[in-house]
C-alpha positions in Angstrom: 85.0 81.6 91.2 85.1 79.0 94.0 88.5 77.7 93.1 90.0 81.2 92.9 88.4 82.1 96.2 90.0 79.1 97.9 93.4 80.2 96.6 93.0 83.7 97.9 91.8 82.3 101.2 95.1 80.6 101.6 97.0 83.7 100.7 95.0 86.0 103.0 97.3 86.1 106.1 100.5 86.6 104.1 98.8 89.2 101.9 97.8 91.2 104.9 101.4 91.2 106.2 102.9 92.3 102.9 104.7 95.6 102.9 104.2 98.3 100.4 107.2 98.2 98.0 107.2 101.9 97.0 105.6 104.1 99.7 106.1 107.3 97.8 104.3 106.0 94.6 101.6 104.5 96.7 100.9 107.7 98.6 100.8 109.6 95.3 98.0 107.3 94.1 96.1 107.8 97.3 96.4 111.5 97.1 95.3 111.6 93.4 92.3 109.4 94.2 91.2 111.4 97.2 91.2 114.6 95.1 88.1 113.2 93.4 86.3 112.4 96.6 83.8 114.5 98.7 82.1 113.8 102.0 79.1 112.6 99.9 80.9 110.2 97.7 79.6 106.7 97.3 82.4 104.2 96.5 82.3 100.6 95.2 85.5 98.5 95.4 85.9 95.1 93.8 88.8 92.9 94.8 89.2 94.9 98.1 91.5 92.2 99.6 92.3 92.8 103.2 90.8 96.3 103.2 93.9 98.6 102.9 92.4 100.9 100.2 88.9 101.0 101.6 90.2 101.9 105.1 92.4 104.7 103.6 89.6 106.3 101.7 86.9 105.8 104.3 87.4 109.2 106.0 87.0 111.0 102.7 83.7 109.4 101.6 80.1 108.8 102.8 80.1 105.1 102.2 82.2 102.3 100.7 80.9 98.9 99.5 84.0 96.8 99.5 83.8 93.4 97.9 86.0 90.4 97.3 85.6 86.7 96.4 87.7 85.6 99.4 86.0 85.2 102.8 89.3 85.1 104.6 90.4 88.3 103.0 87.1 90.0 104.0 87.5 88.7 107.6 90.8 90.5 107.9 89.4 93.6 106.2 86.5 93.8 108.7 89.0 93.5 111.6 91.1 96.3 110.2 88.0 98.6 109.8 86.8 97.8 113.3 90.2 98.4 114.8 90.1 101.9 113.2 86.5 102.4 114.2 85.5 103.0 110.6 81.7 102.5 110.4 81.0 103.6 106.8 82.4 100.5 105.1 80.3 97.5 104.2 82.1 94.4 103.3 80.4 91.8 101.1 81.6 88.6 99.3 81.2 88.4 95.6 82.6 89.5 92.2 81.7 92.6 90.4 79.2 91.0 88.1 77.2 90.1 91.2 76.6 93.8 91.8 76.3 95.0 88.2 72.6 95.6 88.5 73.4 98.6 90.7 73.3 101.1 87.8 74.4 104.7 88.2 74.8 104.3 91.9 78.5 105.2 92.6 80.7 108.2 92.3 83.8 106.0 92.2 84.7 102.4 91.4 88.0 101.0 92.6 90.0 98.1 91.2 93.5 97.8 92.7 95.9 94.9 91.7 93.0 93.1 90.1 92.5 93.5 86.4 95.4 91.2 85.5 93.7 88.5 87.5 90.3 88.6 85.7 89.4 86.2 82.8 86.8 88.6 81.5 88.2 92.1 82.1 86.0 93.7 79.5 82.8 92.7 81.2 84.2 93.9 84.6 85.2 97.2 83.2 81.9 97.6 81.4 80.1 96.8 84.7 82.1 99.5 86.4 81.1 102.0 83.8 77.4 101.1 84.2 77.6 101.2 88.0 79.0 104.8 88.0 76.9 107.9 88.0 77.5 110.2 85.0 80.8 112.0 85.7 81.9 109.3 88.1 85.5 107.8 88.0 87.0 104.4 87.7 90.3 104.1 89.5 92.6 101.1 88.8 96.2 100.0 89.5 97.2 97.0 87.4 100.4 94.9 87.3 101.4 94.6 83.7 103.4 91.4 83.3 103.8 91.2 79.5 107.5 92.0 79.8 108.5 89.2 82.1 110.7 86.3 81.0 109.1 83.3 79.3 110.4 80.9 82.0 108.7 83.0 84.7 105.4 82.9 82.7 105.8 79.1 82.4 106.2 78.7 86.2 103.2 80.9 86.9 101.1 79.0 84.5 102.2 75.7 86.0 101.3 77.0 89.5 97.8 77.9 88.1 97.4 74.4 86.5 98.3 72.8 89.9 95.8 75.0 91.7 98.5 76.7 93.7 98.3 80.2 92.1 95.5 82.3 90.8 95.0 83.0 87.1 97.4 85.7 85.9 97.1 87.4 82.6 100.2 88.8 81.0 98.8 92.1 79.6 100.4 95.3 78.5 99.6 98.8 79.7 98.4 99.6 76.2 95.9 96.8 76.3 94.5 98.0 79.6 94.2 101.6 78.5 92.4 100.6 75.3 90.0 98.3 77.1 89.1 101.1 79.5 88.6 103.6 76.6 86.5 101.0 74.7 84.1 100.8 77.7 83.3 104.5 77.2 85.7 106.1 79.7 87.8 109.2 79.2 91.3 109.0 80.7 92.0 111.7 83.3 95.2 110.3 84.8 97.6 107.6 83.6 101.1 106.8 84.8 103.3 103.8 84.7 106.7 104.8 86.1 108.4 101.5 85.5 107.9 97.9 84.3 107.8 96.7 87.9 105.3 99.4 89.0 101.5 99.1 88.4 99.8 101.1 85.7 97.7 103.6 87.6 94.6 105.0 85.8 91.8 107.4 86.8 89.1 107.3 84.1 86.0 109.3 84.0 82.5 108.4 82.8 81.2 111.2 80.6 78.8 113.5 82.4 76.3 113.3 79.6 
């Protein structure tokens, strides 16, 4: 984790400055997510980055525990929350398995732009399932890069080997959906409007 954290530390400033590529699609995801929230909702976010998602959902929830492996990302996230006077977000460094002992604690678990970066997705998804209360939801948006050209994959893998880029896994939407189902979730929402867009999923842990 330490090597990956250092890479994301280097990217933190540029990541924070990045513009949303499709504002309409992004707002649709936000609206769909917030439809599942109440003023009493407890949220866990892993891979929170610079805090964009946590800050957006903060007014709709009771508390958010937002986590990331990058200390630099979390510094920016804290600054954003403080600037907006959002006091119901706790930021903490770590990966999801560090928090997996918190069983049946959350109404929602968030994982945005993250699953394609994880070496052990199945363990992370299973941890999310265990951390959710019965009836809770897992919300994810995942870049599926299985379609990209071989030469691009080769360059990305070279960057990883040189320690310049994070691990990136070239997975298909079908694989992500199946892994989430195999963890025990029921799919409520799934849309993948184009190859360039992220696969957005809202999956529910059965109530019983």
